C-alpha positions as CSV (number, residue, x, y, z in Angstrom):
1,M,67.6,78.4,17.9
2,E,69.4,79.8,14.7
3,P,68.7,83.5,14.6
4,D,66.3,83.2,11.7
5,H,64.2,81.0,14.0
6,G,64.8,82.2,17.5
7,A,65.9,86.0,17.4
8,S,62.5,87.0,18.5
9,I,62.8,85.2,21.9
10,E,63.8,88.4,23.8
11,E,60.8,90.3,22.3
12,I,58.4,87.4,23.4
13,L,59.8,87.5,26.9
14,L,59.6,91.3,27.0
15,R,55.9,91.1,26.1
16,W,55.0,88.0,28.1
17,P,57.6,87.6,30.9
18,K,55.9,84.6,32.4
19,V,56.4,82.6,29.3
20,K,58.2,79.3,29.9
21,V,61.1,78.6,27.4
22,I,61.4,74.9,26.6
23,S,64.6,74.0,24.8
24,T,67.7,71.8,24.8
25,E,70.8,72.3,26.8
26,K,72.8,73.1,23.7
27,A,70.1,75.6,22.5
28,F,70.3,77.5,25.8
29,M,74.0,77.7,25.5
30,L,73.7,79.2,22.0
31,M,71.0,81.7,23.1
32,R,73.5,82.9,25.7
33,Q,76.3,83.1,23.2
34,F,74.1,85.2,20.9
35,G,73.4,87.5,23.8
36,F,69.8,86.7,24.3
37,R,68.8,87.6,27.9
38,I,66.9,84.5,29.1
39,D,68.3,83.8,32.5
40,D,65.7,85.8,34.5
41,H,63.0,83.7,33.1
42,E,61.7,80.1,33.6
43,L,63.7,77.6,31.5
44,I,62.8,74.0,30.9
45,E,65.4,71.8,29.5
46,V,64.3,68.8,27.5
47,K,66.0,66.0,25.6
48,E,65.0,63.3,23.1
49,G,62.0,61.2,24.2
50,D,60.7,63.7,26.8
51,T,57.2,64.8,26.6
52,Q,55.3,67.9,27.5
53,C,51.6,68.4,28.0
54,F,49.8,71.6,27.3
55,G,46.3,70.7,28.2
56,K,44.7,69.3,25.1
57,H,48.1,68.8,23.2
58,T,50.9,66.4,24.3
59,V,54.2,66.7,22.4
60,T,57.3,64.7,22.3
61,F,60.9,65.6,21.2
62,V,63.1,64.0,18.7
63,A,66.8,65.1,18.3
64,A,67.9,66.1,14.9
65,P,71.6,67.1,15.3
66,M,73.2,68.8,12.3
67,V,70.0,69.1,10.5
68,H,71.4,71.6,10.2
69,W,72.6,73.0,13.5
70,P,74.0,70.8,16.3
71,E,71.2,71.7,18.8
72,A,68.4,71.0,16.4
73,M,65.4,69.1,17.7
74,V,62.0,68.4,16.0
75,T,58.6,68.4,17.9
76,F,55.8,65.9,17.3
77,D,52.3,66.7,18.5
78,L,50.9,63.4,19.5
79,T,47.5,64.7,19.8
80,N,47.1,66.0,16.1
81,G,49.9,64.1,14.5
82,V,51.8,67.4,13.5
83,L,55.5,67.2,13.1
84,F,57.3,70.6,13.6
85,S,60.3,69.8,11.7
86,A,62.4,72.9,12.1
87,D,64.8,73.2,9.0
88,A,64.0,69.7,7.7
89,F,61.7,69.5,4.8
90,G,62.0,73.2,4.3
91,S,62.4,75.3,1.0
92,F,63.7,78.5,-0.2
93,G,61.0,81.0,-1.5
94,A,58.3,83.1,0.1
95,L,54.7,82.0,0.5
96,D,52.1,84.0,-1.6
97,G,49.0,83.3,0.4
98,K,48.9,79.6,-0.3
99,L,50.2,77.8,2.8
100,F,49.8,74.2,2.1
101,N,51.6,71.9,-0.5
102,D,48.3,70.7,-2.1
103,E,47.5,74.3,-2.9
104,V,50.5,74.8,-5.2
105,D,52.1,73.0,-8.2
106,F,55.1,71.7,-6.1
107,D,57.0,70.2,-8.9
108,R,56.8,73.3,-11.1
109,D,57.0,76.1,-8.6
110,W,58.8,74.7,-5.5
111,L,60.8,71.6,-6.3
112,D,63.9,73.4,-7.6
113,D,64.0,75.8,-4.5
114,A,63.4,72.8,-2.1
115,R,66.4,71.0,-3.6
116,R,68.5,74.1,-3.6
117,Y,67.5,74.7,0.1
118,F,68.4,71.1,1.1
119,T,71.7,70.8,-0.9
120,N,73.2,74.1,0.2
121,I,71.8,74.1,3.8
122,V,71.8,70.5,4.8
123,G,73.6,68.8,2.0
124,K,76.9,68.2,3.9
125,Y,75.0,66.3,6.6
126,G,73.3,63.6,4.6
127,P,74.1,60.9,7.1
128,H,72.4,62.9,9.9
129,V,69.3,63.4,7.7
130,Q,69.2,59.6,7.1
131,L,69.2,59.1,10.9
132,L,66.2,61.6,11.2
133,L,64.4,59.8,8.4
134,K,64.8,56.5,10.2
135,K,63.4,58.1,13.3
136,A,60.5,59.4,11.3
137,G,59.9,56.1,9.7
138,G,59.0,54.7,13.1
139,I,56.0,57.1,13.5
140,L,55.3,57.7,9.8
141,D,51.8,56.3,10.2
142,K,51.0,58.8,12.8
143,I,52.3,61.9,11.0
144,K,49.4,63.8,9.4
145,V,51.1,67.3,8.8
146,V,54.7,68.4,8.5
147,C,55.3,72.0,9.4
148,P,58.8,73.1,8.4
149,L,60.2,76.6,9.3
150,H,60.6,77.5,5.7
151,G,58.2,76.8,2.7
152,P,54.8,75.2,2.5
153,V,53.2,73.1,5.1
154,W,52.8,69.5,4.1
155,R,49.4,67.8,4.8
156,S,49.3,65.4,1.9
157,N,51.7,63.2,-0.2
158,L,54.2,62.9,2.6
159,A,55.8,59.9,0.8
160,Y,56.8,62.1,-2.1
161,L,58.7,64.5,0.2
162,I,60.4,61.8,2.1
163,D,61.5,60.1,-1.1
164,K,63.2,63.4,-2.2
165,Y,64.9,63.8,1.1
166,D,66.0,60.1,1.0
167,H,67.6,60.7,-2.5
168,W,69.3,64.0,-1.6
169,S,70.6,62.7,1.7
170,R,72.0,59.5,0.1
171,Y,73.6,61.6,-2.6
172,A,71.5,59.6,-5.1
173,P,70.7,61.4,-8.3
174,E,67.1,62.3,-9.1
175,E,67.5,62.1,-12.9
176,Q,69.7,60.1,-15.2
177,G,70.8,63.2,-17.1
178,V,73.8,65.5,-17.7
179,L,74.7,68.8,-16.1
180,I,77.2,70.8,-18.2
181,A,78.9,73.6,-16.4
182,Y,81.3,75.8,-18.2
183,A,83.9,78.4,-17.4
184,S,84.8,80.3,-20.5
185,M,87.1,83.4,-21.0
186,Y,86.4,84.4,-24.6
187,G,83.4,82.2,-25.5
188,N,85.3,79.3,-27.0
189,T,85.0,77.0,-24.1
190,E,81.2,77.9,-24.0
191,D,81.1,77.0,-27.7
192,A,82.3,73.4,-26.9
193,A,79.9,73.1,-24.0
194,Q,77.0,74.2,-26.3
195,A,78.2,71.8,-29.1
196,L,78.2,68.9,-26.6
197,A,74.6,69.8,-25.2
198,A,73.5,69.9,-28.8
199,R,75.0,66.5,-29.8
200,L,73.4,64.9,-26.7
201,C,70.0,66.3,-27.6
202,D,70.5,65.3,-31.2
203,K,70.9,61.7,-30.0
204,G,67.6,61.9,-27.9
205,L,69.1,62.7,-24.4
206,T,67.0,65.8,-23.5
207,K,67.7,65.7,-19.7
208,V,70.6,68.2,-20.2
209,A,71.2,71.3,-18.2
210,L,73.8,74.0,-19.3
211,Y,75.2,76.6,-17.0
212,D,77.8,79.4,-17.2
213,V,79.5,79.1,-13.8
214,S,80.6,82.8,-14.1
215,N,77.0,84.0,-14.3
216,T,75.1,81.4,-12.1
217,H,74.9,81.6,-8.4
218,V,76.7,78.6,-7.0
219,S,73.7,77.5,-5.0
220,T,71.9,76.8,-8.2
221,L,74.9,74.9,-9.5
222,I,75.0,72.7,-6.3
223,S,71.3,72.0,-6.6
224,E,71.8,70.9,-10.2
225,A,74.8,68.7,-9.4
226,F,72.6,66.9,-6.7
227,K,69.8,66.5,-9.3
228,Y,71.8,64.9,-12.2
229,S,73.7,61.7,-12.4
230,H,76.4,62.9,-14.7
231,I,78.4,66.2,-14.6
232,V,80.6,67.8,-17.4
233,L,83.0,70.3,-16.3
234,A,84.3,72.6,-19.1
235,S,87.1,74.9,-18.0
236,V,89.7,77.1,-19.7
237,T,93.2,77.1,-18.2
238,Y,94.0,80.2,-16.2
239,N,97.6,80.9,-14.9
240,L,98.3,77.1,-15.2
241,G,95.3,76.4,-13.0
242,I,91.6,75.8,-13.1
243,Y,89.6,79.0,-14.0
244,P,88.8,80.4,-10.4
245,V,84.9,80.1,-10.6
246,M,85.2,76.5,-11.7
247,H,87.7,75.9,-9.0
248,N,85.2,77.3,-6.6
249,F,82.4,75.2,-7.8
250,L,84.6,72.1,-7.2
251,I,85.4,73.3,-3.7
252,D,81.7,73.8,-3.0
253,M,80.8,70.3,-4.3
254,K,83.4,68.9,-2.0
255,A,82.3,71.0,1.1
256,L,78.7,69.9,0.5
257,N,79.7,66.2,0.3
258,L,78.4,65.5,-3.1
259,Q,79.3,62.1,-4.2
260,N,78.2,59.1,-6.4
261,R,78.5,61.0,-9.7
262,T,80.1,60.4,-13.0
263,F,82.1,63.2,-14.5
264,A,83.4,64.1,-17.9
265,L,85.9,67.0,-18.7
266,I,86.4,69.5,-21.4
267,E,89.7,71.5,-21.2
268,N,90.9,74.5,-23.1
269,G,94.3,76.4,-23.2
270,S,96.2,78.3,-25.8
271,W,99.8,77.2,-24.8
272,A,99.7,75.2,-21.6
273,C,96.4,73.3,-21.2
274,K,96.3,72.1,-17.6
275,S,92.7,72.5,-16.5
276,G,91.7,68.9,-17.3
277,D,94.3,67.3,-15.5
278,L,93.8,69.5,-12.5
279,M,90.1,69.0,-12.4
280,Q,90.6,65.2,-12.6
281,K,93.2,65.4,-9.8
282,F,90.7,67.2,-7.6
283,I,87.9,64.9,-8.3
284,D,90.0,61.8,-7.7
285,E,91.8,63.1,-4.5
286,E,89.3,65.5,-2.8
287,M,85.8,63.9,-3.5
288,K,84.1,60.7,-2.6
289,N,82.9,57.9,-4.8
290,M,83.3,59.8,-8.0
291,T,84.0,58.3,-11.5
292,V,85.7,60.3,-14.3
293,L,85.1,59.0,-18.0
294,N,88.3,58.4,-19.9
295,E,87.0,60.2,-22.8
296,R,88.0,63.9,-22.7
297,L,87.8,66.9,-25.2
298,S,91.0,68.9,-25.3
299,M,91.0,72.2,-27.1
300,A,93.8,74.6,-28.1
301,S,92.1,78.0,-28.0
302,S,88.9,77.1,-29.9
303,L,86.9,74.1,-31.1
304,H,88.2,73.4,-34.6
305,A,86.7,71.0,-37.0
306,D,89.4,68.4,-36.4
307,K,87.9,67.9,-32.9
308,A,84.6,66.6,-34.2
309,V,85.6,63.0,-33.5
310,E,86.6,63.8,-30.0
311,L,83.3,65.6,-29.5
312,E,81.4,62.7,-30.8
313,T,83.3,60.2,-28.7
314,L,82.6,62.2,-25.6
315,A,78.9,62.5,-26.4
316,N,78.7,58.7,-27.0
317,A,80.5,57.9,-23.8
318,L,78.1,60.0,-21.9
319,L,75.1,58.4,-23.5
320,E,76.4,54.9,-22.7
321,S,77.2,55.9,-19.2
322,V,73.8,57.4,-18.6
323,G,72.2,54.3,-20.1
324,H,70.6,56.1,-23.0
325,T,70.5,54.5,-26.5
326,A,71.2,57.0,-29.2
327,E,68.3,57.7,-31.6
């Protein structure tokens, strides 16, 4: 009953006062908290496993707590095999007249937004999504259509969609590749990040994404962190700490429960270079199931020629960890 779904309930009841409102106990509680005037109308409370018959159509209800609100419940139409999945299997982005997944190029036009939606909205609750997927697995052969509240309706290739949700909710990377996220003050840390990306590509690893955390919305950074197996954090030192935008990125990764990744670090500082040790400490102590490569690129103000060996060593360590043989 999150307001982007249920805020029209009062308008519906105003226009059709004899409408019966079917919902869960917790959803009714939240409606009242949000000030929706529902108590003068007929309310029907349901729980998991209950069914309701509407003439031709019979539906059953499946609890989906924390996907992504605590009262969430999905509805399965037993007659037509339609799963009304609430926020599950949704996506950011507006429809442009094409309603169904087989009317669009999903990989090209929707996958990034679907991943960004999941990771930022539901990412923290991966175990709850896994429980919902297990429930869906029991009726998978009966599901013909999936109707999420956001994004296209799925009427084909459901296995593809479920596989993506399985990866994301297990915090398993989609791609063996490298996300390089840099926070630069004068452009020197950016130079190092660009140099590392170039070395990786020169050696044949082209699944490399490079982002400036100061100019990229954190929702995109989170989505890319869920996508790739390896993450390089390149940060200048700021007031003996991590550059604030990089620190915020780390906090968001922790908050959204990202895990099972391998990190590498690039640090920079002109007189007291601390960012590398602080990023390592955060990853080791605040995040789950993370590995940090021993190889690190440390700079004093800018990337000098004498750092070529360190850069090469870091690139090779990443290639080996990713499982890519240098060309």
